[in-house]
C-alpha positions as CSV (number, residue, x, y, z in Angstrom):
1,M,111.7,329.1,97.8
2,K,108.2,330.5,97.6
3,N,106.5,332.2,100.5
4,D,104.1,329.3,101.1
5,Q,107.0,326.8,101.0
6,V,109.0,328.9,103.4
7,R,106.1,329.2,105.7
8,N,105.5,325.4,105.7
9,W,109.2,324.7,106.2
10,M,109.3,327.1,109.1
11,N,106.2,325.6,110.7
12,G,107.7,322.1,110.3
13,L,111.0,323.2,111.8
14,F,109.1,324.8,114.7
15,A,107.1,321.6,115.3
16,Y,110.3,319.5,115.0
17,R,112.0,321.6,117.7
18,I,109.0,321.3,120.0
19,V,109.1,317.5,119.6
20,R,112.9,317.4,120.2
21,K,112.5,319.6,123.3
22,A,109.8,317.4,124.7
23,I,111.8,314.2,124.0
24,G,114.8,315.9,125.6
25,A,112.8,316.8,128.7
26,L,111.4,313.3,129.0
27,T,115.0,312.0,128.7
28,V,116.1,314.3,131.4
29,L,113.2,313.3,133.6
30,A,113.9,309.6,133.0
31,F,117.6,310.1,133.8
32,C,116.8,312.0,137.0
33,G,114.4,309.3,138.0
34,T,117.0,306.7,137.5
35,A,119.6,308.7,139.3
36,Y,117.3,309.3,142.2
37,A,116.5,305.6,142.4
38,Q,120.2,304.8,142.4
39,T,121.2,307.5,145.0
40,A,118.3,306.4,147.2
41,Q,120.3,303.1,147.7
42,V,123.7,304.7,148.2
43,P,125.0,306.5,151.3
44,Q,125.0,310.2,150.9
45,V,126.5,312.9,153.2
46,V,123.5,314.0,155.3
47,V,125.4,316.2,157.8
48,N,128.4,318.4,157.0
49,T,129.6,321.2,159.4
50,G,132.4,322.3,157.1
51,N,136.1,322.7,157.4
52,P,138.1,323.5,160.6
53,D,138.5,327.2,161.3
54,G,141.6,327.1,163.4
55,K,139.9,328.7,166.4
56,L,139.6,325.8,168.9
57,G,140.6,322.3,169.7
58,A,138.6,320.4,172.4
59,L,139.7,317.2,174.0
60,S,137.6,314.1,173.3
61,R,139.0,310.8,174.6
62,P,137.9,307.6,176.5
63,P,139.2,306.9,180.0
64,S,142.6,305.1,180.3
65,A,145.5,304.9,182.7
66,N,146.1,308.4,184.2
67,K,143.6,309.9,181.8
68,V,140.0,310.9,182.7
69,E,137.3,310.5,180.1
70,T,136.5,313.8,178.3
71,E,133.6,314.1,175.8
72,T,133.0,316.8,173.2
73,A,129.7,316.7,171.4
74,D,128.0,318.8,168.7
75,D,124.4,318.6,167.4
76,F,122.9,317.5,164.1
77,F,119.4,317.3,162.8
78,L,117.5,314.6,160.7
79,D,114.3,315.5,159.0
80,K,113.5,311.9,158.1
81,T,114.3,308.4,159.4
82,T,117.9,307.8,158.4
83,V,120.4,304.9,158.6
84,L,123.8,306.3,159.5
85,T,126.5,304.3,157.7
86,G,129.6,306.4,158.4
87,A,131.2,309.6,159.6
88,T,134.3,311.7,159.4
89,I,135.9,313.7,162.2
90,T,138.7,316.2,161.9
91,G,141.1,316.8,164.8
92,L,144.5,317.5,166.1
93,L,146.9,314.9,167.4
94,I,149.0,316.5,170.1
95,N,152.1,315.7,172.3
96,R,153.9,314.3,169.2
97,A,151.3,311.7,168.6
98,A,150.8,310.3,165.1
99,L,148.1,308.3,163.2
100,A,149.9,305.1,164.2
101,D,149.3,305.9,167.9
102,I,145.5,305.8,167.6
103,N,144.3,302.6,169.2
104,N,140.5,303.1,169.4
105,V,137.7,305.2,168.1
106,E,134.2,305.3,169.7
107,V,131.0,307.1,168.7
108,E,128.0,307.8,170.9
109,I,124.7,309.5,170.0
110,Y,122.7,311.6,172.5
111,H,119.3,313.0,172.6
112,V,118.8,316.6,173.7
113,F,118.3,317.2,177.4
114,S,115.9,316.4,179.2
115,Q,115.5,313.0,177.5
116,D,117.5,310.2,179.0
117,S,118.2,312.4,182.0
118,D,117.5,312.8,185.7
119,Q,115.4,315.9,185.9
120,Q,115.2,315.9,189.7
121,R,118.9,316.4,190.1
122,I,120.2,320.0,190.6
123,P,122.7,320.7,187.8
124,E,126.1,322.0,188.7
125,V,126.5,324.0,185.5
126,P,125.0,327.4,184.3
127,T,122.3,325.6,182.2
128,R,121.3,322.3,180.7
129,T,119.0,323.9,178.1
130,N,119.9,322.5,174.6
131,S,122.7,320.3,176.0
132,P,123.2,316.6,175.3
133,S,121.3,314.4,177.7
134,D,122.8,312.8,180.8
135,H,123.1,309.4,179.1
136,E,123.8,308.2,175.5
137,I,121.2,306.3,173.4
138,A,122.1,302.8,174.4
139,F,121.6,301.1,171.0
140,A,123.7,303.7,169.1
141,T,127.1,303.3,170.6
142,R,129.8,302.0,168.2
143,A,133.5,301.3,168.8
144,A,136.5,299.9,166.9
145,T,137.4,297.7,169.8
146,N,134.2,295.6,169.6
147,G,134.1,295.6,165.8
148,T,131.0,297.7,165.4
149,L,133.0,300.4,163.4
150,H,136.1,300.5,161.3
151,A,138.3,303.7,161.4
152,G,141.1,304.9,159.2
153,G,143.0,308.1,159.3
154,A,144.6,310.5,156.9
155,L,147.2,313.3,157.6
156,L,145.9,316.7,156.4
157,E,148.6,319.0,157.8
158,N,151.8,318.0,159.5
159,S,151.7,321.2,161.6
160,F,148.3,322.9,162.3
161,T,147.7,325.4,165.1
162,V,144.5,326.3,166.9
163,A,144.2,329.7,168.6
164,N,142.7,328.2,171.8
165,S,142.0,324.8,173.5
166,V,139.9,323.1,176.1
167,V,141.6,320.1,177.7
168,N,141.8,320.0,181.5
169,H,140.0,323.1,182.8
170,I,136.4,321.8,182.7
171,N,134.9,323.0,186.0
172,K,131.6,323.1,187.8
173,K,130.0,326.5,188.3
174,P,131.0,329.1,189.5
175,F,134.5,328.3,188.3
176,N,133.5,327.3,184.7
177,T,134.8,330.3,182.9
178,T,138.6,329.8,182.3
179,H,138.9,331.4,178.8
180,G,140.6,328.2,177.6
181,E,144.1,326.9,177.8
182,G,145.7,328.7,174.9
183,S,147.2,327.8,171.5
184,V,148.1,324.3,170.6
185,T,150.0,322.9,167.6
186,G,149.8,319.3,166.3
187,Q,149.1,317.1,163.3
188,E,145.7,317.8,161.6
189,V,144.1,314.5,160.8
190,E,140.8,313.3,159.3
191,I,139.4,310.0,160.6
192,T,137.0,308.2,158.4
193,I,134.5,305.9,160.2
194,T,132.4,303.1,158.8
195,F,129.7,301.7,160.9
196,T,129.8,297.9,160.4
197,K,126.6,297.9,162.4
198,P,124.7,301.0,161.0
199,I,122.6,303.2,163.2
200,A,118.9,303.8,162.4
201,L,117.5,307.0,163.9
202,G,114.1,308.6,163.5
203,P,113.7,312.3,162.6
204,G,114.8,314.8,165.2
205,R,117.8,316.5,166.8
206,Y,120.7,314.6,168.3
207,F,124.3,315.1,169.5
208,F,127.2,313.4,167.9
209,R,130.1,312.5,170.3
210,P,133.2,310.8,169.0
211,E,136.2,309.8,171.2
212,V,139.7,308.9,170.1
213,S,142.1,306.9,172.2
214,V,145.8,307.8,171.4
215,N,148.9,306.2,172.8
216,N,151.4,308.8,174.1
217,G,149.1,311.7,173.2
218,D,145.6,313.1,172.7
219,F,143.0,313.9,170.1
220,L,141.5,317.4,170.1
221,F,138.3,317.7,168.1
222,L,138.7,320.8,165.8
223,S,136.1,323.5,165.7
224,A,134.2,324.6,162.5
225,P,132.5,327.9,161.9
226,K,129.2,328.8,163.5
227,P,127.1,329.6,161.6
228,I,128.1,326.9,159.2
229,K,129.9,328.0,156.0
230,A,130.5,326.3,152.7
231,P,131.3,323.5,152.1
232,G,129.2,322.8,155.1
233,V,125.4,322.5,155.0
234,A,123.3,324.6,157.3
235,I,121.6,322.7,160.2
236,P,118.2,324.0,161.2
237,G,118.3,325.6,164.6
238,D,122.0,324.8,164.9
239,L,123.2,324.6,168.5
240,Q,126.7,325.1,169.9
241,A,129.2,322.4,170.9
242,W,129.3,321.1,174.5
243,I,131.9,319.3,176.6
244,R,132.2,317.4,179.9
245,N,134.7,315.2,181.8
246,A,134.3,312.5,184.4
247,G,134.4,315.1,187.2
248,L,131.5,317.1,185.6
249,S,129.4,314.2,184.3
250,P,126.4,313.9,183.9
251,D,126.3,317.7,183.3
252,W,127.7,319.4,180.2
253,L,129.2,322.9,179.6
254,R,128.9,325.0,176.5
255,I,132.5,325.3,175.2
256,G,132.1,328.8,174.0
257,T,129.5,330.4,176.3
258,D,130.5,328.7,179.6
259,I,134.2,328.0,179.3
260,I,135.8,330.4,176.9
261,G,133.4,333.2,177.9
262,T,134.2,336.9,177.6
263,D,135.5,339.7,179.9
264,I,134.7,342.5,177.5
265,P,131.5,344.4,178.4
266,G,129.0,344.5,175.7
267,T,130.4,341.5,173.8
268,T,129.2,338.0,173.7
269,A,131.2,334.8,174.1
270,P,132.2,332.9,171.0
271,V,130.3,329.8,169.9
272,F,131.6,326.8,168.1
273,N,130.6,323.9,165.9
274,M,132.9,320.9,165.6
275,A,134.2,319.6,162.2
276,F,132.4,316.4,161.3
277,T,130.3,314.7,158.6
278,L,127.7,312.0,158.8
279,S,126.7,309.8,155.9
280,G,123.7,307.6,155.5
281,I,120.6,306.6,153.6
282,V,117.2,308.2,154.1
283,I,114.3,305.8,154.5
284,R,111.3,307.2,152.6
285,D,107.9,306.8,154.2
286,A,109.3,305.2,157.4
287,G,107.1,305.0,160.5
288,T,107.1,307.6,163.2
289,P,109.1,306.5,166.4
290,G,106.8,306.0,169.3
291,E,103.7,305.4,167.2
292,P,102.0,302.0,167.4
293,D,102.4,301.3,163.7
294,C,106.1,302.4,163.4
295,N,107.5,298.9,162.9
296,G,104.9,297.9,160.4
297,Q,105.1,301.1,158.4
298,T,108.9,301.0,158.4
299,S,108.9,297.4,157.2
300,A,106.6,298.3,154.3
301,A,108.8,301.3,153.5
302,L,111.9,299.1,153.4
303,N,110.2,296.7,151.0
304,Q,109.1,299.5,148.8
305,Q,112.5,301.2,148.6
306,F,114.7,298.1,148.5
307,H,112.2,295.4,147.2
308,N,112.8,293.1,150.2
309,H,114.5,293.0,153.6
310,A,117.4,291.0,152.4
311,S,118.2,293.6,149.7
312,A,117.7,296.4,152.3
313,A,120.2,294.8,154.7
314,L,122.7,294.5,151.9
315,A,122.2,298.1,150.7
316,L,122.3,299.6,154.1
317,G,125.3,297.6,155.3
318,Y,123.8,295.4,157.9
319,P,125.4,292.0,158.4
320,S,122.0,290.2,158.4
321,V,118.3,290.7,158.1
322,Q,118.1,290.1,161.9
323,A,120.5,293.0,162.5
324,L,118.4,295.2,160.2
325,T,115.1,294.5,161.9
326,E,116.6,294.9,165.4
327,S,118.0,298.2,164.4
328,F,114.7,299.6,163.2
329,R,112.9,298.1,166.3
330,N,115.2,300.2,168.4
331,A,114.7,303.3,166.3
332,C,110.9,302.9,166.5
333,K,111.1,302.7,170.3
334,E,113.0,306.0,170.7
């Protein structure tokens, strides 16, 4: 092949490769755009604190005969308006309880103190800074017993041991530091929760509080590392887990700092996250809760993302358009 022919062939090949590369890039962009449009309509994991670390189990149960209510809560953060469609919690079934003994699962969501709280009352705990509020967000409670959530469990380990536990010794100050109640062994289980009535929340920080009712036993919410490690996803400004029982309510104690504590000079008390995930769908361009145009802007955002309210209700898991609009009205009034 002559030099000119070689040169022309090389230039043609170079141009061909540029065109192929450009077409490939456009194909990738088109695929990404399609994938993004699809995932925007499908629930994704929006909060993941990672796997249990075996350090702690904290009681979380509703009141029942001879059992006082005990609540364990951990924080999460949403940077955009999000419809929560489900969750998972990992815990320990103790006192020979098994999955078949679970008779109810309830979820509550809390703001951070001092919202939804009596600020005039004198707390009986070391601090309320960064704790859950006194009272839950009324519209965000879900329970299996009233059909607003479905729950199913899976056995992870038949015998799992935590190094420490908090079950009964949840005391007002100055008797709050007990160092925990020692090692506990039970069945490690993961409970998968689907909200049959999804929960719409505006951007901000919240606390997630699940309770599990167990016949002939109890559920200990398992701790996860703090700071969060893979496969968990970091939470901006991640706070530690809190707990209270009926005798302490409406106050809360920090499980690590206030209850476990430390007796070694120069050291700090441990801090814990709890092992859970939250799944949901982010609503792009939704209105800002508390602003006058929140409902109108959110309605327009739903139409833009899902084409109409009926499609939005179906995609988000609401039983009706009425349930959808009610949920977002509640979110806008937060």
